[in-house]
C-alpha positions as CSV (number, residue, x, y, z in Angstrom):
1,M,-7.2,-49.9,9.8
2,K,-7.3,-48.8,12.9
3,I,-9.8,-50.6,15.3
4,I,-10.4,-50.7,18.6
5,I,-12.1,-54.0,19.9
6,I,-13.7,-53.5,23.4
7,N,-14.8,-56.2,25.4
8,G,-17.2,-55.6,28.8
9,P,-17.7,-57.5,31.9
10,N,-16.9,-61.1,32.4
11,L,-15.5,-61.5,28.9
12,N,-11.8,-62.1,30.5
13,L,-13.5,-65.5,31.5
14,L,-14.0,-67.0,28.3
15,G,-12.5,-70.3,28.3
16,K,-14.2,-70.8,31.7
17,R,-17.7,-69.9,31.0
18,D,-20.5,-72.0,29.5
19,E,-18.6,-73.4,26.2
20,N,-21.9,-74.1,24.3
21,Q,-23.0,-70.5,24.8
22,Y,-19.3,-68.9,24.5
23,G,-16.7,-71.2,22.9
24,N,-13.8,-72.6,24.8
25,L,-11.4,-70.1,23.6
26,T,-9.7,-67.3,26.0
27,L,-10.2,-63.4,24.9
28,E,-6.4,-63.5,24.4
29,K,-6.2,-66.2,21.5
30,I,-9.9,-64.5,19.8
31,E,-7.3,-61.3,19.9
32,E,-4.5,-63.4,18.4
33,I,-6.7,-65.3,15.5
34,T,-8.4,-61.3,15.0
35,K,-4.7,-60.5,14.1
36,T,-3.6,-63.2,12.0
37,E,-6.5,-63.1,10.4
38,F,-6.3,-59.3,9.6
39,P,-2.4,-58.6,9.7
40,E,-2.5,-55.3,7.7
41,D,-4.8,-53.6,10.2
42,E,-4.3,-52.5,13.7
43,F,-5.9,-53.4,16.6
44,V,-5.9,-52.3,20.0
45,F,-8.0,-54.3,22.8
46,F,-9.5,-53.8,25.9
47,Q,-11.5,-55.1,28.4
48,S,-13.6,-54.1,31.4
49,N,-16.0,-55.1,33.8
50,L,-16.6,-51.2,34.9
51,E,-19.6,-49.6,33.0
52,G,-17.5,-46.4,33.3
53,E,-14.3,-47.7,31.8
54,I,-16.2,-48.5,28.8
55,V,-17.9,-45.2,28.6
56,E,-14.5,-43.4,28.7
57,K,-13.0,-45.5,26.0
58,L,-15.8,-45.5,23.5
59,Q,-16.0,-41.3,24.0
60,N,-12.0,-41.7,23.6
61,S,-11.8,-43.8,20.6
62,V,-13.1,-41.0,18.0
63,K,-9.8,-39.1,18.0
64,D,-7.5,-42.2,17.9
65,F,-9.3,-44.4,16.0
66,D,-11.4,-45.6,12.6
67,G,-13.9,-47.9,13.8
68,I,-15.1,-49.5,17.0
69,L,-15.8,-53.5,17.7
70,L,-18.2,-53.7,20.7
71,N,-18.8,-56.5,22.8
72,P,-21.0,-55.1,25.6
73,G,-21.7,-58.2,27.2
74,G,-24.1,-58.3,30.0
75,Y,-24.4,-54.5,29.7
76,T,-26.2,-54.5,26.1
77,H,-29.3,-55.4,28.1
78,T,-28.7,-52.7,31.1
79,S,-26.5,-49.8,30.1
80,V,-28.0,-46.2,29.1
81,A,-24.9,-45.2,29.5
82,I,-23.1,-47.3,27.3
83,R,-25.9,-46.3,24.8
84,D,-25.7,-42.8,25.0
85,A,-21.5,-42.7,24.1
86,L,-22.4,-45.1,21.7
87,E,-24.7,-42.4,20.2
88,I,-22.4,-39.7,20.2
89,V,-19.4,-41.2,18.9
90,K,-19.9,-41.2,14.9
91,I,-17.2,-43.1,13.7
92,P,-18.5,-46.6,12.7
93,K,-19.4,-49.5,15.0
94,I,-20.2,-52.7,15.3
95,E,-21.7,-55.0,18.2
96,V,-20.6,-58.2,18.4
97,H,-21.8,-61.3,20.3
98,L,-20.4,-64.8,20.8
99,S,-23.6,-66.3,21.9
100,N,-26.7,-66.7,19.9
101,V,-28.5,-63.7,22.0
102,S,-31.8,-64.0,20.3
103,A,-32.1,-67.8,21.2
104,R,-31.1,-67.2,25.1
105,E,-33.3,-65.9,28.0
106,D,-36.0,-63.5,27.1
107,F,-33.8,-60.9,29.5
108,R,-31.6,-60.8,26.9
109,K,-33.2,-60.5,23.8
110,V,-33.6,-57.0,25.0
111,M,-30.8,-54.9,23.7
112,I,-30.4,-51.6,24.4
113,T,-26.7,-50.6,23.2
114,T,-27.4,-52.3,19.6
115,P,-29.8,-49.6,18.0
116,C,-26.9,-47.2,18.1
117,T,-24.4,-49.3,16.2
118,N,-24.0,-50.1,12.5
119,G,-25.1,-53.6,13.2
120,Y,-24.2,-56.5,15.2
121,V,-22.9,-59.5,14.7
122,S,-24.5,-62.7,17.3
123,G,-24.2,-66.3,17.4
124,F,-21.0,-67.3,15.9
125,K,-18.6,-67.3,19.0
126,E,-15.0,-66.4,17.8
127,N,-16.0,-65.5,14.5
128,S,-18.4,-63.0,15.3
129,Y,-15.6,-60.6,15.8
130,L,-13.8,-61.9,12.6
131,A,-17.6,-60.8,11.1
132,G,-17.3,-58.0,13.1
133,V,-13.7,-56.6,11.7
134,Y,-14.9,-57.6,7.7
135,L,-18.2,-55.7,8.4
136,L,-16.5,-52.4,9.9
137,K,-13.5,-52.7,6.8
138,K,-16.6,-52.7,4.4
139,L,-17.8,-49.5,6.2
140,N,-14.6,-47.6,6.1
141,V,-13.6,-48.3,2.3
142,K,-13.6,-44.4,1.2
């Protein structure tokens, strides 16, 4: 399976952020673990702090990928543009979050992008990504 993993704002600073919420691994280490866990699959990793770049990546993903794993970071609570792009893209999409979003501040509990995905995994740090890939593969079984 060919999967694009899209990471939003501040995820480039993993390893420097609150370890209790986000774990102690860098984004590069999470990418390495993902490739090792699923060696039969092909991954493209993308990270941007810019909303428009994430929207463009989502829009273009349908022609090149079988599924999308998305960690929109803080944009999950604020980005109508990312939500609209997710709604348009008709391949399997799983949203992931490192922290347990439902156990955090009230403003983080409103997730406007999530309803436009097939589902989400939250709270398992780097294992959220592994669970997300597993679920994408299950959704893509023909």
